[in-house]
N, C-alpha and C positions, 0 to 999 in steps of 0.2 A: 731046151738046155736042164738038164739036171740036176742039182743040189752040189755043189761042193761038197763032200765026206771031210768029216772032218778030220780024220787021219790026212788025210791027202791034203787039208790046207796046212796042218801042224806041218808038215815033210816044206811044203810050198818054200811059208814061212822059215824054216832052220834054214834054206839054202839061200834065201835072201835076208836075213835077221841084221849084215852088217850093210847089203845096199837099201833097203828102205829108205833107213832115219835120214828125213828133212828131203825128200821126194814127194813127186807127185805119181800116185796110182790111178790107173782108169778101170773100169768095174763093168764093163760093158751091158753084160746081165747079168744084171745084181739082186734080184730074188731078192733075198731077207737082208743082202746087206753084209752079213757076216762074213764077206772079205776083207770089204774094204773098213770096217765097222776094226776088223784082226789089226789089218795097215795100217791103221791111227795107234791103237792101241801103241803096236810095237817102232812105231816113231815117223810115220808117213807125216810128212808137210802136210800135204790133201790129197783128197779124192774127188772122184769124179765120176758118177754113177750115172748110169744110163737104166730107166725100166720101163716099159711099155705098156705093162699092164697097171691099171689107175689101181685100183685099189693096193694092189702090193706097193705102188706110187706113193699113197698114199703116208698107206705102213711102215716104209721107209724114211718119211719126212716127220712119224712117229719118233720111233728109232734114234735118229740123231739130230733132235734136236735138243739134249743133250750136251754137243758138242760145239764150240766156239763154230758162229757162222762161216766163217772164214776157213774151215778146213775142209770144207764137201760145198760140193755143189749136185744136186739133183734133177735130173733130166728126164718126163715124164717124155719117151718116144721111141720109135722102136730103134736101136742100135746100128742098124743097117742101114737104114732108111738117113739116124743123124753121120755115124761116117759117110757116106756116099755124097753129106754136100760141102759145099769150095768153104775152105777155111776161109 
């Protein structure tokens, strides 16, 4: 997966601006976490973040630590493996 360019991210959130408030956002290939952080900043209630790369996962934990811990869950796992598990 490639990073989501800023312009695409901006367009996405302009479309979703009123629908994202108090919703849960799922970010299965988080990378930098920019999408999830943007969602929180625009009023999402919580985000679920999945990143399989251990180093990137550790960086995500650092990037998110300023948020209320109830606003996010960060999972260090392959998103496809995680999604294939029974609920």
